[in-house]
N, C-alpha and C positions, 0 to 999 in steps of 0.2 A: 633551411629546414630547422624546425625546433626539435632538439634532441638533447640527451644528457651529454656532458663532456665525457669523452672516451680517453682513458689513459691505458696504453699498453704497458703492463707491469709484469715483466718476465725476467728469467735468468737464462744465460746461455754460456757455452764455452767461448773461448777467445775468438774462435772462428765462426761464431754465430750459430752453432749447432744446439738444438734444444733437447737432444737425447743422444744416446750412444749410437743407435742404428735404427732403421725403421722398425716400428712395432715394439719398441723398448720403452719402459717406464723410466723417465728421467730421475725418479726418486731413488733409483739404485745408486746414483752418485752420492746422495745424502746417506744412504744406508752404510756405505763403506767409508764414509768420511773424507771424500775427495772433492766436495763441491765448494769448499771454502766458506761454508755457512750461507751460500747464495740462496738456497731454497728458503731457509728460515728468515733471512733478511728480506727477501722479496715479499713474503707473507706479512711481515711487519710493516713494509712500505705501503701496503693498502691502507692502513690506518693513518700513516703519516701524510699520505696523499689525499686523505679524506674521501675515500671511495665509499659510497653508500650501497653498493652492490657489486657483485663479481660476475663476469661473463665468460663462458667457455663454450666450445663446440662439443658435440657428442662424440667425435672421434677420439678426443682425449680420454673420455671415460671408457670407451671401448678398449683402447690400448691398455689403460690401467687395469681393467677387468681381466684381460687376457694375461697380463704380465704384472701380477700383484706383488708389491714390495712391502714387507712388514718392517716398520721402524721400531727400535727399542725405546725411543723417546718421541713423543708426539710433536709435530710441528706447531708453530704459533698459529692460532686461528684468529683472523681479523675480527675485531670487535665492533667496528662501525658499520659493517655490511648488514643490510636488511634482508638480502636474498642472494641465493646462488642461482644465476640465470643461465640455463643451458639451451642452446639452439639445437634442436633435434628435428630437422625438417623431414627426414625420412621415417621418423617414428620407429626407431629401432631399439630404444632402451626399455628394458623391463625394470621399472623403478622399484627400489627397495627402501632407500633413504629418501624421505619426502619432506622432511622438516625444512622450512625456509627455502623451498625449491620453487622456481618459476620456469616452466618449459615454454620455449618459443618454437612453434611448428608452423605448418602450412595449412591453408584452407582445404587442400585436396589430399591431406594425409589420410591413411586408412582409418575407417570408422572404428576398428578394433582398438587402435591406439588411443583415440579420444575416449572411448569407453574405459580404458585402463586409467587414464588421467582422472576421469570423473569418479570412478570407483574408489580410487585412492585419495581423493580430495586434493589433488595437485592443481595448483593455480597454473593456467596456461593461457597463451595468447596465440592467435593465428595471424600470420602476415604473409600474404602472397599465395599464389596457386600455380607457380611455375615449377621449374626444376629445383630451385633453391628458395630458401626463406628470403623474403624481401627485407633486407637488413634495415634500410632507411625507415620503412613503415614500422618495423618492430621497435626501433629506437624511439620513434614518435609516440608509440603506445606506452613504452616504458617511461617516457618523460611524463605523460599524462597520469601515470600511476604514482608519480612522485619522485622518481629517481633523477638525480641531478649530476652525479659523477660516478661513472662505472669503470671498474678495473677490468681490463681485457686480458685474459690469460689463456688464449687458445693455442692450438697447434699451428704449424706453419701455414696450412691452407686457409684456416679460419682467419688468422691474423692477416694473411695476404689479401683476403676478400675485403676486409676493413681498410687496408692500406690503399688498394686500387680504387676504392670508392671514395677515398678522401674523407674517411670518417674518424680518423685518429687525431686527437688534439695534442696529446703528449706521449712521450715514450720514456718509460722508466726501465732501464736495463741494468741488471746486475751481471757482471762478467765474472764467471767462476774461473779459478786458476787452472784451466784445462784446455787442451787442444785435441779435437776429436777427428776432424777430417771425414772423408767418405764422399762418394759420388751421389748417393741417394739418401743420406741422412737428413732428416727434417731440419730446416733452418727457421729463423725468426719469421721470415716471409716467404712462403712458397706459392707463387702465383705466376700469371703469364708474363712473358718478357716484355720490357718496354720497347716501344718503337721509336720514341722521340726523347731526346735529352730534356726537353721542356717538361716532361711528365715526371721527372725525378722528384721525390718528396724531400723538400728542403727542411732542415732542422736548425733550431737555435738553442745552444747549450745554456742550461739553467744552473746545473750543479754537477760537480764531479768530485768524488772523494773515495779513498780506500774504505772498505767496509768488510765486516765479517773477518774471515781468516784468509787473507790474501786475495779477496775479491775486490772489485771496483764498481762503484755505482755511477752511472751516467744518466742524467735527467735532461731531456730535451723537450722543447715545445715545437710543434709543427708550424712552420711559417706559411 
């Protein structure tokens, strides 16, 4: 299939947790100064990795909205990105910030949601009419819109969907100097269990170095 290159660019604890507990905003690590600058460095890496757009799922925004964290210093904002692309297949976000936004939703989303997007002048694409957005179709449309390298920064379920469909080309992971634990805490990839060893996603290390304040950057290509 023709699609943009997908780079998962995220930060996590040493044990792969991407937040403190379910429904918690990971920015709280940054706010209290324990993330080893992992959040800031990850944002900078979008430019170093030449991402021309950023992708997220709507669940991340829902969590951030319910558990808002105010920072005293703003985080680095990627400069090469042309758009913030949010997959909202259920049509559940009431959008306030619309600049540079592209919404990916489904053909069978509620008419009221499409009316909201039209009224606010939000660019959107429809991909699939099943239970979830057709990710492959959405990526083909985004390629046709001119995107060539997208930085993926979703929650564990969203990342897991890309992983299981074999859509991730590179993984850029900043490991913060933290260990979180937990039985239900979101991880990098929350998806169905594998049934065969042959289905493991194999990686090839491209770069590894200390970064930030006690963090480590690992950069892999998917084989």
